[in-house]
mmCIF file of the C-alpha atoms, coordinates in Angstrom:
data_MODEL
# 
_entry.id   MODEL 
# 
loop_
_atom_site.group_PDB 
_atom_site.id 
_atom_site.type_symbol 
_atom_site.label_atom_id 
_atom_site.label_alt_id 
_atom_site.label_comp_id 
_atom_site.label_asym_id 
_atom_site.label_entity_id 
_atom_site.label_seq_id 
_atom_site.pdbx_PDB_ins_code 
_atom_site.Cartn_x 
_atom_site.Cartn_y 
_atom_site.Cartn_z 
_atom_site.occupancy 
_atom_site.B_iso_or_equiv 
_atom_site.pdbx_formal_charge 
_atom_site.auth_seq_id 
_atom_site.auth_comp_id 
_atom_site.auth_asym_id 
_atom_site.auth_atom_id 
_atom_site.pdbx_PDB_model_num 
ATOM 1   C CA . UNK A 1 1   ? 107.044 83.911  110.353 1.00 0.00 ? 1   UNK A CA 1 
ATOM 2   C CA . UNK A 1 2   ? 105.189 84.881  107.214 1.00 0.00 ? 2   UNK A CA 1 
ATOM 3   C CA . UNK A 1 3   ? 105.166 88.269  105.522 1.00 0.00 ? 3   UNK A CA 1 
ATOM 4   C CA . UNK A 1 4   ? 102.179 89.137  103.321 1.00 0.00 ? 4   UNK A CA 1 
ATOM 5   C CA . UNK A 1 5   ? 102.390 91.880  100.752 1.00 0.00 ? 5   UNK A CA 1 
ATOM 6   C CA . UNK A 1 6   ? 103.294 92.782  97.200  1.00 0.00 ? 6   UNK A CA 1 
ATOM 7   C CA . UNK A 1 7   ? 106.862 92.288  96.027  1.00 0.00 ? 7   UNK A CA 1 
ATOM 8   C CA . UNK A 1 8   ? 107.192 95.663  94.301  1.00 0.00 ? 8   UNK A CA 1 
ATOM 9   C CA . UNK A 1 9   ? 105.731 97.709  97.176  1.00 0.00 ? 9   UNK A CA 1 
ATOM 10  C CA . UNK A 1 10  ? 108.360 100.081 98.605  1.00 0.00 ? 10  UNK A CA 1 
ATOM 11  C CA . UNK A 1 11  ? 107.157 99.556  102.182 1.00 0.00 ? 11  UNK A CA 1 
ATOM 12  C CA . UNK A 1 12  ? 107.320 95.789  101.783 1.00 0.00 ? 12  UNK A CA 1 
ATOM 13  C CA . UNK A 1 13  ? 110.827 96.109  100.351 1.00 0.00 ? 13  UNK A CA 1 
ATOM 14  C CA . UNK A 1 14  ? 111.905 98.101  103.426 1.00 0.00 ? 14  UNK A CA 1 
ATOM 15  C CA . UNK A 1 15  ? 110.298 95.588  105.792 1.00 0.00 ? 15  UNK A CA 1 
ATOM 16  C CA . UNK A 1 16  ? 111.918 92.628  104.062 1.00 0.00 ? 16  UNK A CA 1 
ATOM 17  C CA . UNK A 1 17  ? 115.313 94.360  104.086 1.00 0.00 ? 17  UNK A CA 1 
ATOM 18  C CA . UNK A 1 18  ? 114.904 95.036  107.819 1.00 0.00 ? 18  UNK A CA 1 
ATOM 19  C CA . UNK A 1 19  ? 114.146 91.366  108.515 1.00 0.00 ? 19  UNK A CA 1 
ATOM 20  C CA . UNK A 1 20  ? 117.010 90.144  106.344 1.00 0.00 ? 20  UNK A CA 1 
ATOM 21  C CA . UNK A 1 21  ? 119.514 92.513  107.980 1.00 0.00 ? 21  UNK A CA 1 
ATOM 22  C CA . UNK A 1 22  ? 118.292 91.335  111.406 1.00 0.00 ? 22  UNK A CA 1 
ATOM 23  C CA . UNK A 1 23  ? 118.671 87.685  110.319 1.00 0.00 ? 23  UNK A CA 1 
ATOM 24  C CA . UNK A 1 24  ? 115.000 86.996  110.985 1.00 0.00 ? 24  UNK A CA 1 
ATOM 25  C CA . UNK A 1 25  ? 113.847 84.047  108.869 1.00 0.00 ? 25  UNK A CA 1 
ATOM 26  C CA . UNK A 1 26  ? 110.503 84.417  107.113 1.00 0.00 ? 26  UNK A CA 1 
ATOM 27  C CA . UNK A 1 27  ? 108.540 83.281  104.112 1.00 0.00 ? 27  UNK A CA 1 
ATOM 28  C CA . UNK A 1 28  ? 106.977 85.781  101.750 1.00 0.00 ? 28  UNK A CA 1 
ATOM 29  C CA . UNK A 1 29  ? 103.458 85.585  100.377 1.00 0.00 ? 29  UNK A CA 1 
ATOM 30  C CA . UNK A 1 30  ? 102.975 87.869  97.367  1.00 0.00 ? 30  UNK A CA 1 
ATOM 31  C CA . UNK A 1 31  ? 99.296  88.743  96.919  1.00 0.00 ? 31  UNK A CA 1 
ATOM 32  C CA . UNK A 1 32  ? 99.820  89.361  93.195  1.00 0.00 ? 32  UNK A CA 1 
ATOM 33  C CA . UNK A 1 33  ? 101.582 86.044  92.572  1.00 0.00 ? 33  UNK A CA 1 
ATOM 34  C CA . UNK A 1 34  ? 100.122 83.778  95.267  1.00 0.00 ? 34  UNK A CA 1 
ATOM 35  C CA . UNK A 1 35  ? 96.639  85.272  95.574  1.00 0.00 ? 35  UNK A CA 1 
ATOM 36  C CA . UNK A 1 36  ? 94.686  86.347  98.629  1.00 0.00 ? 36  UNK A CA 1 
ATOM 37  C CA . UNK A 1 37  ? 93.377  83.749  101.068 1.00 0.00 ? 37  UNK A CA 1 
ATOM 38  C CA . UNK A 1 38  ? 89.968  85.102  102.102 1.00 0.00 ? 38  UNK A CA 1 
ATOM 39  C CA . UNK A 1 39  ? 89.950  83.186  105.397 1.00 0.00 ? 39  UNK A CA 1 
ATOM 40  C CA . UNK A 1 40  ? 93.418  84.455  106.353 1.00 0.00 ? 40  UNK A CA 1 
ATOM 41  C CA . UNK A 1 41  ? 92.478  87.998  105.373 1.00 0.00 ? 41  UNK A CA 1 
ATOM 42  C CA . UNK A 1 42  ? 89.325  87.718  107.497 1.00 0.00 ? 42  UNK A CA 1 
ATOM 43  C CA . UNK A 1 43  ? 91.500  86.782  110.480 1.00 0.00 ? 43  UNK A CA 1 
ATOM 44  C CA . UNK A 1 44  ? 93.627  89.895  109.956 1.00 0.00 ? 44  UNK A CA 1 
ATOM 45  C CA . UNK A 1 45  ? 90.482  92.030  109.595 1.00 0.00 ? 45  UNK A CA 1 
ATOM 46  C CA . UNK A 1 46  ? 89.159  90.622  112.872 1.00 0.00 ? 46  UNK A CA 1 
ATOM 47  C CA . UNK A 1 47  ? 92.479  91.284  114.624 1.00 0.00 ? 47  UNK A CA 1 
ATOM 48  C CA . UNK A 1 48  ? 93.309  94.740  113.253 1.00 0.00 ? 48  UNK A CA 1 
ATOM 49  C CA . UNK A 1 49  ? 89.893  96.020  112.103 1.00 0.00 ? 49  UNK A CA 1 
ATOM 50  C CA . UNK A 1 50  ? 88.749  96.338  108.502 1.00 0.00 ? 50  UNK A CA 1 
ATOM 51  C CA . UNK A 1 51  ? 89.389  100.073 108.466 1.00 0.00 ? 51  UNK A CA 1 
ATOM 52  C CA . UNK A 1 52  ? 93.069  99.401  109.289 1.00 0.00 ? 52  UNK A CA 1 
ATOM 53  C CA . UNK A 1 53  ? 93.575  96.529  106.851 1.00 0.00 ? 53  UNK A CA 1 
ATOM 54  C CA . UNK A 1 54  ? 91.872  98.388  103.988 1.00 0.00 ? 54  UNK A CA 1 
ATOM 55  C CA . UNK A 1 55  ? 94.356  100.984 102.751 1.00 0.00 ? 55  UNK A CA 1 
ATOM 56  C CA . UNK A 1 56  ? 92.272  103.998 101.745 1.00 0.00 ? 56  UNK A CA 1 
ATOM 57  C CA . UNK A 1 57  ? 95.385  106.143 101.318 1.00 0.00 ? 57  UNK A CA 1 
ATOM 58  C CA . UNK A 1 58  ? 96.807  104.130 98.444  1.00 0.00 ? 58  UNK A CA 1 
ATOM 59  C CA . UNK A 1 59  ? 96.615  104.761 94.731  1.00 0.00 ? 59  UNK A CA 1 
ATOM 60  C CA . UNK A 1 60  ? 94.495  101.676 94.065  1.00 0.00 ? 60  UNK A CA 1 
ATOM 61  C CA . UNK A 1 61  ? 91.767  102.825 96.462  1.00 0.00 ? 61  UNK A CA 1 
ATOM 62  C CA . UNK A 1 62  ? 91.753  106.328 94.974  1.00 0.00 ? 62  UNK A CA 1 
ATOM 63  C CA . UNK A 1 63  ? 91.377  104.854 91.484  1.00 0.00 ? 63  UNK A CA 1 
ATOM 64  C CA . UNK A 1 64  ? 88.300  102.812 92.416  1.00 0.00 ? 64  UNK A CA 1 
ATOM 65  C CA . UNK A 1 65  ? 85.002  104.266 91.257  1.00 0.00 ? 65  UNK A CA 1 
ATOM 66  C CA . UNK A 1 66  ? 82.893  106.152 93.783  1.00 0.00 ? 66  UNK A CA 1 
ATOM 67  C CA . UNK A 1 67  ? 80.224  103.441 93.920  1.00 0.00 ? 67  UNK A CA 1 
ATOM 68  C CA . UNK A 1 68  ? 82.790  100.795 94.890  1.00 0.00 ? 68  UNK A CA 1 
ATOM 69  C CA . UNK A 1 69  ? 84.290  103.059 97.538  1.00 0.00 ? 69  UNK A CA 1 
ATOM 70  C CA . UNK A 1 70  ? 80.835  103.925 98.905  1.00 0.00 ? 70  UNK A CA 1 
ATOM 71  C CA . UNK A 1 71  ? 79.922  100.227 99.078  1.00 0.00 ? 71  UNK A CA 1 
ATOM 72  C CA . UNK A 1 72  ? 82.544  99.609  101.770 1.00 0.00 ? 72  UNK A CA 1 
ATOM 73  C CA . UNK A 1 73  ? 80.656  100.018 105.026 1.00 0.00 ? 73  UNK A CA 1 
ATOM 74  C CA . UNK A 1 74  ? 81.687  96.996  107.110 1.00 0.00 ? 74  UNK A CA 1 
ATOM 75  C CA . UNK A 1 75  ? 84.109  94.091  107.326 1.00 0.00 ? 75  UNK A CA 1 
ATOM 76  C CA . UNK A 1 76  ? 82.243  91.954  104.784 1.00 0.00 ? 76  UNK A CA 1 
ATOM 77  C CA . UNK A 1 77  ? 82.154  94.653  102.110 1.00 0.00 ? 77  UNK A CA 1 
ATOM 78  C CA . UNK A 1 78  ? 85.782  95.609  102.814 1.00 0.00 ? 78  UNK A CA 1 
ATOM 79  C CA . UNK A 1 79  ? 86.835  91.967  102.391 1.00 0.00 ? 79  UNK A CA 1 
ATOM 80  C CA . UNK A 1 80  ? 85.104  91.802  99.008  1.00 0.00 ? 80  UNK A CA 1 
ATOM 81  C CA . UNK A 1 81  ? 86.983  94.853  97.750  1.00 0.00 ? 81  UNK A CA 1 
ATOM 82  C CA . UNK A 1 82  ? 90.331  93.630  99.124  1.00 0.00 ? 82  UNK A CA 1 
ATOM 83  C CA . UNK A 1 83  ? 89.880  90.190  97.537  1.00 0.00 ? 83  UNK A CA 1 
ATOM 84  C CA . UNK A 1 84  ? 89.078  91.769  94.174  1.00 0.00 ? 84  UNK A CA 1 
ATOM 85  C CA . UNK A 1 85  ? 91.784  94.456  94.499  1.00 0.00 ? 85  UNK A CA 1 
ATOM 86  C CA . UNK A 1 86  ? 94.713  93.058  96.554  1.00 0.00 ? 86  UNK A CA 1 
ATOM 87  C CA . UNK A 1 87  ? 96.604  96.345  96.266  1.00 0.00 ? 87  UNK A CA 1 
ATOM 88  C CA . UNK A 1 88  ? 94.060  97.865  98.656  1.00 0.00 ? 88  UNK A CA 1 
ATOM 89  C CA . UNK A 1 89  ? 95.387  95.694  101.489 1.00 0.00 ? 89  UNK A CA 1 
ATOM 90  C CA . UNK A 1 90  ? 97.698  97.573  103.863 1.00 0.00 ? 90  UNK A CA 1 
ATOM 91  C CA . UNK A 1 91  ? 101.211 96.205  103.614 1.00 0.00 ? 91  UNK A CA 1 
ATOM 92  C CA . UNK A 1 92  ? 102.990 94.399  104.955 1.00 0.00 ? 92  UNK A CA 1 
ATOM 93  C CA . UNK A 1 93  ? 101.071 92.153  107.295 1.00 0.00 ? 93  UNK A CA 1 
ATOM 94  C CA . UNK A 1 94  ? 103.386 89.964  109.343 1.00 0.00 ? 94  UNK A CA 1 
ATOM 95  C CA . UNK A 1 95  ? 102.121 86.761  110.871 1.00 0.00 ? 95  UNK A CA 1 
ATOM 96  C CA . UNK A 1 96  ? 104.554 86.011  113.655 1.00 0.00 ? 96  UNK A CA 1 
ATOM 97  C CA . UNK A 1 97  ? 104.928 83.212  116.150 1.00 0.00 ? 97  UNK A CA 1 
ATOM 98  C CA . UNK A 1 98  ? 104.418 85.626  119.043 1.00 0.00 ? 98  UNK A CA 1 
ATOM 99  C CA . UNK A 1 99  ? 102.557 88.603  117.603 1.00 0.00 ? 99  UNK A CA 1 
ATOM 100 C CA . UNK A 1 100 ? 101.149 89.861  114.300 1.00 0.00 ? 100 UNK A CA 1 
ATOM 101 C CA . UNK A 1 101 ? 102.045 93.245  112.819 1.00 0.00 ? 101 UNK A CA 1 
ATOM 102 C CA . UNK A 1 102 ? 100.534 95.462  110.156 1.00 0.00 ? 102 UNK A CA 1 
ATOM 103 C CA . UNK A 1 103 ? 102.480 98.147  108.330 1.00 0.00 ? 103 UNK A CA 1 
ATOM 104 C CA . UNK A 1 104 ? 106.158 98.869  108.724 1.00 0.00 ? 104 UNK A CA 1 
ATOM 105 C CA . UNK A 1 105 ? 107.588 101.163 111.386 1.00 0.00 ? 105 UNK A CA 1 
ATOM 106 C CA . UNK A 1 106 ? 111.322 100.571 111.881 1.00 0.00 ? 106 UNK A CA 1 
ATOM 107 C CA . UNK A 1 107 ? 111.320 101.876 115.458 1.00 0.00 ? 107 UNK A CA 1 
ATOM 108 C CA . UNK A 1 108 ? 108.427 99.642  116.526 1.00 0.00 ? 108 UNK A CA 1 
ATOM 109 C CA . UNK A 1 109 ? 109.913 96.691  114.706 1.00 0.00 ? 109 UNK A CA 1 
ATOM 110 C CA . UNK A 1 110 ? 113.298 97.250  116.365 1.00 0.00 ? 110 UNK A CA 1 
ATOM 111 C CA . UNK A 1 111 ? 111.610 97.284  119.776 1.00 0.00 ? 111 UNK A CA 1 
ATOM 112 C CA . UNK A 1 112 ? 109.626 94.162  118.888 1.00 0.00 ? 112 UNK A CA 1 
ATOM 113 C CA . UNK A 1 113 ? 112.831 92.473  117.773 1.00 0.00 ? 113 UNK A CA 1 
ATOM 114 C CA . UNK A 1 114 ? 114.501 93.295  121.105 1.00 0.00 ? 114 UNK A CA 1 
ATOM 115 C CA . UNK A 1 115 ? 111.458 91.965  122.998 1.00 0.00 ? 115 UNK A CA 1 
ATOM 116 C CA . UNK A 1 116 ? 111.442 88.778  120.960 1.00 0.00 ? 116 UNK A CA 1 
ATOM 117 C CA . UNK A 1 117 ? 108.026 89.554  119.478 1.00 0.00 ? 117 UNK A CA 1 
ATOM 118 C CA . UNK A 1 118 ? 109.280 89.660  115.907 1.00 0.00 ? 118 UNK A CA 1 
ATOM 119 C CA . UNK A 1 119 ? 110.146 86.077  115.139 1.00 0.00 ? 119 UNK A CA 1 
# 
């Protein structure tokens, strides 16, 4: 299993702590340190939808100029912004053996763990 995110993100910290306490092995891909793989991100956009993967509620999005924000109208334009500004990617994204997840919800993750989907 692979967890994608940013090391200092509070939500990512909670997700990683959850996995560690549940003894779920994973590798961590830090967008800031390891970069963003455009092809992998495109797969997540196709699976979850660009409007889900692009975090418009975050500080980074709100700090972007209006022209950049207005330019995001589809998956291709969203990908460009997320590649240039990795902090606009919703975190974490978990690439699992059974199922992929986006965001962290402890109740959903606990259920997924019990169902064997989080591994």
